[in-house]
N, C-alpha and C positions, 0 to 999 in steps of 0.2 A: 635590599639585603645583599644582592650580588655586587652592587657598586661598593657597599660598605666593606665587603670581603676583599675586594680588589684594592681598596685603599690601605688595608692593613697588610695583606699578604702580597708577596712578589709573584712574578710570573713563573718562578721556579718552584713554587710551593707544591709539595706532594703530601698526600694524606699521612704518610709516615713521618713527616716533619712537624706534625701537630705538636705544639710546645709541650703539652703534658706528656705525650708519648716519649718525646726526646728527653724530658727530665727523668722519667722513669727508667729509660734505657741507660742514661748516663749513670744514674744511681746504681743500677744493676751491674754495670761494668765495674764501677768502683768497688762495690761490695764483693762480688764474685772474684774480682781481680785480687783483692787483698787475701781472700781465702786461698786462692791458687798460689799466691806468693808465700803464704804461711806454710802451705803443704810442701812446697819446693824447699824452702829454707829449713823447715823443721827436719826434713829428711837429711839435709846436709849437716845440720847441727848434731843430729843423732849419730851420724858417721864420725864427726869430730870428737864426740864424747867417748866413742869407743877407743879412740887414739889417746885422748887426754880427758880424764873425768872432770877436770876443771873448766872444760870448754862447753859446759851445759848452760841451761837458762838461769842457773844460780849465779853465773858470772855476769856482773853488771854491764860489761862491755858487750858480751854476746847478746844479752837481753835487749839493749837499746839498738844495737845493729839490726837484730831481728825485727824489732818493731818498725823501724823506718824502712829497711830494705825489702820488707814483705810487699811494699807497694810496687815492686818489680812486676808482680802479677797483673797489676792494672795496665802497665805498658804492654805486656804480652797480649792480654785479652782485647784491649782497645785496638791495637794494631791489627790483630787477627780479624776482628770484626770489620774494621775499615777496609782491609784488603779484600775480604770475601764479599762485602756489601758494596757493589760498584758505585752507587751514588755517593757514598762517603769516602771512596778511595782518594779523591782530590784533596781531602782534608790532610792527608799524610804530608803532602808537600808544604802545607802551611806551618808545619812543625820543624821542617828541615831548613838548611841554610840557603834555599832558593828564595826565601823571603828576604827582602832588603834589610829588614831590621834584625834578623837573626844572625848576629855576628858577635865576635869577641868583645868589641867595644860596648855594645848594649848589654852583654852578659856582665861585664865588669861594672857598668853603671848600675845595673840591677842589684848586684851584691852590695855596692856602696849605699844605695838608697835603703835597702832592707836593714842593713846594719845601723845606719844613722837613725832611722825611724825607731827601731827597737831600743837602741841605747838611749835615745831622747826620752822615751816613755819610762824606762827603768831609772834614768837619772832623776826624774821628777819624784818617783817613788822613794829613791834613796834620800834625796834632799828633804822630803817630807817625813823621813824616818819611818816609813811603812815597811821597809825591808832592809835586811843587812845580809851580806854574803861574806864568806871566808874562803880562802884558797883550799881546794880539795886535792887535785893532782893534775899532772900534765904529762901525757905520753904522746909525743908527736905522731907516731905511726897510728896509734889507736884513734887519735883525734881526727886524723886525715881519713881513716876508714869510715868513721861515724859521719864526717862531713859528706862523704860520697853517699852514704846511706840516707842522710837527711835530704840531699839533693834529689835522690831517686824518689823519695816520698813527696817532696814539695813539687817537683817537676811533674810527677804523675798526676797530682791533683790539678795542676795547671793545664796539663795536656788534656785531661778529661773535661774540665770545666771551660777553660779559656781556649782550648783547641777544639775538641770534638763537639761539645754542646754549643759553644759560641758560634762556630762556623755553620752548624746546622740551623740555628736560629737566624743567623745573618743572611743565609741564602733564601730563607722562607718568608721573612718579614721585611717590609719596606723601610722601617725605622730601625736604625742601629741601636736605639735605646732598648729595644726588646731583647737583643742579643746580650747587651752589656748588663742590664738589670736581671734578665732571666737566668743567666748562668750564675750570677752572683747570689741570687736568692737560693738556688739549689746548693751552692757552696755553703751558705749559712745553715741550711737545713741539714747538711751532712754532719754538722757539729752538734745538733740538738741532743744527741745521746752521750756526748762527752761528759766525763765526770766533772761536777761542779759548774756546769753550764748555767748561764743566766740570760735574761733578755738582753742586757747590755752586751754580753759576750757574743750572742748571735748577731746583733746589730753591727758589732765591731767586725765580725768575720764577713758580713755582707759588704761593708764599706771596703774592706781589704780586697774583696772580689771585684768590686767596681773599679778600684784603683788599678788592679792588674789587668782588667779588661780594657782600660783606657790605653795602656801601653800597647796592647794588641791593636786597638782601633786606630790610634794616632801614629804609631811608629812601626806597625807591622812586626812587632817583636814579642813573640811568646817567650823567647829566650830571656828577655829582660824580666818578664813577669815571673818566670821560673826562678831566676836569680834573686829577685826581691823576696819571694816566698821562702826560698832556702836560707837566705841570710837572716831573715826575721826569725825563723824557727831555730836555726843553729845558735844565734846570738842569745836568745832567751833561755833555751833549753840546755844547750851544751856549754856555752861560754859562761853564762851567769847562773845556771842551775835553777832557773825559775820554771813554773809550770808552762807547758806548751798546750794551750787549749785544754787545760786541766790535767795533762799528763806530766808526771814528775818521775825522774829516773835517778838512780844512785850515781851513774856515770856522768860526770861533768867536770869542767875545769874549776869553776867556783861552785860553791854550794850555798843554798839559801838557809839562813838560820830561821827555820820554820816557827820556832817558839816565840820569836820576837816580831813576826810578821803580823800586820793588822790590816783590816779593811779600810779603804778610804776612796777618794775620788781618783787615786793613782794606782791602787792595787786591790785585787780581790784575792783573798787567801785560798779560794777554791779554784778559780779560773786563771789567776795570774794577772798580768798587766793588760791582757786582752779584754777583760771584762770591766773596763773602767772608762770613765769620762775622758781622762787624759788621752788614752789610746784612740778613742773615737775622734777627738779633736785633732790629734796628730795625723790620722788617716784622712780626715776631711780636708785638712790643710794640704796634704799631699795631693789629694784629688783635685783641689782647686788649682794648684800649681801646674799639674799635668794638663788639666783642661785649658788653662791660660796659654801655655806654650804649644799645646797640641792644636788648638783652634788657630793660633797665630801661624803655625806651620801649614795648616790646611788652606788658609787664606793666601799664603805666599805661593803655594802650589797652584791654586786656582788662578792667581794673577799671571803666573808664568804660562799657563796652558791656554 
């Protein structure tokens, strides 16, 4: 039994790194962090409303900004916990620019990958006549503000799952697959209460989590994972006006013609393109490509050393 334990766990394993406890802790940080963010932003919006009644939650721009930016609380709570809990303090450096892959180049690469992946899925749905969109409105300042809010939300989820949880599992288990799959499964479970969620939708989110984890594993770049996540969410929810994991908002550049939308292998009227076979295929293909080039990179590094 002792030998079996050592084969699975690393020498750095501590009782508080037990995977189930880490999963619960990460979920608690996400849940309580969002509540904290909502309290902070709700207070700020209440103040704005006293200045201008139109700046309340009835304003689509305010509502969507509140929804995404409330994840600021996850950043606050996670960093506070990591700073106070000394064994987790080194994780903070994994999120900063001291990591070789956390640079502007990988950030831009991530934005491009997330955009192309989402557009590819949406294009199949368009061509299959499952969805139709029409121009809604475009205010560059508001769009920029919402983009920042989307990045806060997407990057917070990446920081919690591909940063905090991934690094905890990585230091505790000998096999990297535990960290890659473990955090991705939690990421999928975080979405099971989303409106319109389906089995395909959860599988899709788990695959997305694995893809983002591979960017961290092979390229030491959580920034790339954050950018992929942000570009994916922004493209489908803000640019195209499609559901983002079931959530739809009035504020978007284009808007979905919901009356003409239909279920198919490329679109789910309740969960959007994320709950489809096409999305799973696109993400599986992306995983294969990252695996191919990532393993090639690892072999090259091993040959040089």
